[in-house]
VEXMAR-160200 format. One record per residue (C-alpha): chain; residue number from 0; x, y, z. Coordinates in steps of 0.001 Angstrom, whole numbers, always signed. Each point is the difference from the previous one (the first is absolute). Layout:
site kette: A nr: NUM px: X py: Y pz: Z $
...
END
This chain:
site kette: A nr: 0 px: +155522 py: +89552 pz: +135676 $
site kette: A nr: 1 px: +34 py: +2610 pz: +1327 $
site kette: A nr: 2 px: -3599 py: -1107 pz: +2676 $
site kette: A nr: 3 px: +368 py: -2296 pz: +2533 $
site kette: A nr: 4 px: -2848 py: -1796 pz: +1519 $
site kette: A nr: 5 px: -140 py: -1273 pz: +3576 $
site kette: A nr: 6 px: -2871 py: -2082 pz: +1099 $
site kette: A nr: 7 px: +600 py: -2116 pz: +3375 $
site kette: A nr: 8 px: -2200 py: -1056 pz: +2392 $
site kette: A nr: 9 px: +554 py: -575 pz: +3133 $
site kette: A nr: 10 px: -1413 py: -2509 pz: +2878 $
site kette: A nr: 11 px: +906 py: +552 pz: +3282 $
site kette: A nr: 12 px: -537 py: -1668 pz: +3193 $
site kette: A nr: 13 px: +1017 py: +1610 pz: +3163 $
site kette: A nr: 14 px: -616 py: -578 pz: +3501 $
site kette: A nr: 15 px: -355 py: +1486 pz: +3841 $
site kette: A nr: 16 px: +2919 py: -555 pz: +2351 $
site kette: A nr: 17 px: -227 py: -3499 pz: +1650 $
site kette: A nr: 18 px: -2998 py: -660 pz: -1906 $
site kette: A nr: 19 px: -2129 py: +1943 pz: +2227 $
site kette: A nr: 20 px: -3066 py: +382 pz: -249 $
site kette: A nr: 21 px: -394 py: +3784 pz: -661 $
site kette: A nr: 22 px: -1452 py: +1034 pz: -2748 $
site kette: A nr: 23 px: -4051 py: +1091 pz: +1007 $
site kette: A nr: 24 px: -2818 py: +1149 pz: -2497 $
site kette: A nr: 25 px: +892 py: +3346 pz: +1790 $
site kette: A nr: 26 px: +3237 py: -198 pz: -492 $
site kette: A nr: 27 px: -674 py: -1197 pz: -3570 $
site kette: A nr: 28 px: -2347 py: +3199 pz: -673 $
site kette: A nr: 29 px: +2815 py: +2001 pz: +254 $
site kette: A nr: 30 px: +3238 py: -2214 pz: -1123 $
site kette: A nr: 31 px: -1582 py: -589 pz: -3296 $
site kette: A nr: 32 px: -758 py: +3156 pz: -1464 $
site kette: A nr: 33 px: +3800 py: +1331 pz: +1410 $
site kette: A nr: 34 px: +1813 py: -3335 pz: -2009 $
site kette: A nr: 35 px: -2180 py: +1792 pz: -3711 $
site kette: A nr: 36 px: +1255 py: +3428 pz: +1260 $
site kette: A nr: 37 px: +3842 py: -1803 pz: +807 $
site kette: A nr: 38 px: -271 py: -1751 pz: -2717 $
site kette: A nr: 39 px: -1138 py: +2742 pz: -2880 $
site kette: A nr: 40 px: +2933 py: +2423 pz: +1628 $
site kette: A nr: 41 px: +2438 py: -2388 pz: -728 $
site kette: A nr: 42 px: -1249 py: -362 pz: -3702 $
site kette: A nr: 43 px: -1691 py: -3184 pz: +34 $
site kette: A nr: 44 px: -3133 py: -1138 pz: -492 $
site kette: A nr: 45 px: -1513 py: -1829 pz: +2892 $
site kette: A nr: 46 px: -2683 py: -1625 pz: -1191 $
site kette: A nr: 47 px: -1387 py: -2276 pz: +3184 $
site kette: A nr: 48 px: +1176 py: -107 pz: +3657 $
site kette: A nr: 49 px: -1882 py: -2800 pz: +2023 $
site kette: A nr: 50 px: +1139 py: -2571 pz: +2767 $
site kette: A nr: 51 px: -1170 py: -1443 pz: +2750 $
site kette: A nr: 52 px: +1636 py: +1295 pz: +4070 $
site kette: A nr: 53 px: +3273 py: -1146 pz: -227 $
site kette: A nr: 54 px: +1120 py: +848 pz: -3801 $
site kette: A nr: 55 px: -1300 py: +1242 pz: -3294 $
site kette: A nr: 56 px: +354 py: -7 pz: -3575 $
site kette: A nr: 57 px: +456 py: +2975 pz: -2099 $
site kette: A nr: 58 px: -617 py: -257 pz: -4625 $
site kette: A nr: 59 px: +2320 py: +3118 pz: -1166 $
site kette: A nr: 60 px: +1335 py: +704 pz: -3137 $
site kette: A nr: 61 px: +3522 py: +423 pz: +476 $
site kette: A nr: 62 px: +1927 py: +3651 pz: -952 $
site kette: A nr: 63 px: +1925 py: -319 pz: -2680 $
site kette: A nr: 64 px: +2668 py: +2133 pz: +2115 $
site kette: A nr: 65 px: +394 py: -1764 pz: +3801 $
site kette: A nr: 66 px: +805 py: -3101 pz: +262 $
site kette: A nr: 67 px: -2876 py: -2988 pz: +2528 $
site kette: A nr: 68 px: +2343 py: +303 pz: +2789 $
site kette: A nr: 69 px: +483 py: +4012 pz: -402 $
site kette: A nr: 70 px: -4052 py: -556 pz: +374 $
site kette: A nr: 71 px: -272 py: -2343 pz: +2324 $
site kette: A nr: 72 px: +2715 py: +2176 pz: +2992 $
site kette: A nr: 73 px: -2119 py: +3347 pz: -1019 $
site kette: A nr: 74 px: -3999 py: -1724 pz: +433 $
site kette: A nr: 75 px: +683 py: -2292 pz: +3179 $
site kette: A nr: 76 px: +2510 py: +2796 pz: +2187 $
site kette: A nr: 77 px: -3229 py: +3072 pz: -1123 $
site kette: A nr: 78 px: -2654 py: -1634 pz: +943 $
site kette: A nr: 79 px: +1316 py: -1732 pz: +2815 $
site kette: A nr: 80 px: +1742 py: +3567 pz: +1232 $
site kette: A nr: 81 px: -3942 py: +1108 pz: -808 $
site kette: A nr: 82 px: -1605 py: -2273 pz: +1913 $
site kette: A nr: 83 px: +2159 py: +485 pz: +3434 $
site kette: A nr: 84 px: -124 py: +4234 pz: -639 $
site kette: A nr: 85 px: -3574 py: -592 pz: -581 $
site kette: A nr: 86 px: -951 py: -2032 pz: +2795 $
site kette: A nr: 87 px: -2063 py: -1926 pz: -1921 $
site kette: A nr: 88 px: +294 py: -3074 pz: +2457 $
site kette: A nr: 89 px: +909 py: -226 pz: +3635 $
site kette: A nr: 90 px: +3694 py: -1968 pz: -371 $
site kette: A nr: 91 px: +3216 py: +876 pz: -2345 $
site kette: A nr: 92 px: -566 py: -1421 pz: -3349 $
site kette: A nr: 93 px: +2220 py: -1523 pz: -2390 $
site kette: A nr: 94 px: +111 py: -2021 pz: -3087 $
site kette: A nr: 95 px: +1929 py: -3412 pz: -38 $
site kette: A nr: 96 px: +3996 py: +622 pz: -2296 $
site kette: A nr: 97 px: -800 py: -1947 pz: -2290 $
site kette: A nr: 98 px: -2431 py: -268 pz: -2739 $
site kette: A nr: 99 px: -1561 py: -1623 pz: -2891 $
site kette: A nr: 100 px: +48 py: +1238 pz: -3789 $
site kette: A nr: 101 px: -1069 py: -1971 pz: -3142 $
site kette: A nr: 102 px: -24 py: +1300 pz: -3676 $
site kette: A nr: 103 px: -3149 py: +258 pz: -1467 $
site kette: A nr: 104 px: -1017 py: -758 pz: -3536 $
site kette: A nr: 105 px: -2699 py: +2675 pz: -1921 $
site kette: A nr: 106 px: -1614 py: -3187 pz: -492 $
site kette: A nr: 107 px: -93 py: -476 pz: +3891 $
site kette: A nr: 108 px: -1181 py: +2913 pz: +1351 $
site kette: A nr: 109 px: -3183 py: -434 pz: +445 $
site kette: A nr: 110 px: +242 py: -3239 pz: +1338 $
site kette: A nr: 111 px: +2278 py: +1330 pz: +2379 $
site kette: A nr: 112 px: -2396 py: +3157 pz: +693 $
site kette: A nr: 113 px: -3228 py: -3074 pz: +502 $
site kette: A nr: 114 px: +2841 py: -1095 pz: +3054 $
site kette: A nr: 115 px: +449 py: +2254 pz: +1849 $
site kette: A nr: 116 px: -2928 py: +1131 pz: -65 $
site kette: A nr: 117 px: -1231 py: -2820 pz: +1409 $
site kette: A nr: 118 px: +2863 py: -515 pz: +2277 $
site kette: A nr: 119 px: -2655 py: +14 pz: +3199 $
site kette: A nr: 120 px: -2129 py: -2403 pz: -802 $
site kette: A nr: 121 px: +2523 py: -2232 pz: -1743 $
site kette: A nr: 122 px: +1685 py: -392 pz: +3863 $
site kette: A nr: 123 px: -3219 py: -302 pz: +1840 $
site kette: A nr: 124 px: -800 py: -2951 pz: -2735 $
site kette: A nr: 125 px: +3172 py: -1827 pz: +1048 $
site kette: A nr: 126 px: -146 py: +1296 pz: +3753 $
site kette: A nr: 127 px: -3790 py: -1695 pz: -592 $
site kette: A nr: 128 px: +2438 py: -3518 pz: -1307 $
site kette: A nr: 129 px: +1902 py: -83 pz: +3308 $
site kette: A nr: 130 px: +2929 py: +1584 pz: -2042 $
site kette: A nr: 131 px: +1597 py: +2618 pz: +1186 $
site kette: A nr: 132 px: +2757 py: +2395 pz: -2569 $
END
């Protein structure tokens, strides 16, 4: 076969260090566009990013030449550096060490997109019912 086909969607979730509630709407205005640019620079198409004050979800297509571990290391490292060196918050920002990644089939991309898009609403509904994630 002379041509290769590569189509790997990833749903990634990562949290602030100690789940500190540092991601305010003001920070999102800077962080989310930065993440879109960073994923693009890595050759990964970011379809959506959204989350809450202590964690975010990203849905992206993995570049064929990169591992998800390399992408996550770069995304988390560069975004922490950006937030701290642009003084976007009053305290030191860092992500917690781990993350979660899930492969997503083409048939499920729209479903996961909607799930990420509705993160704030989903969590508010759970908290109203007395549940906290």
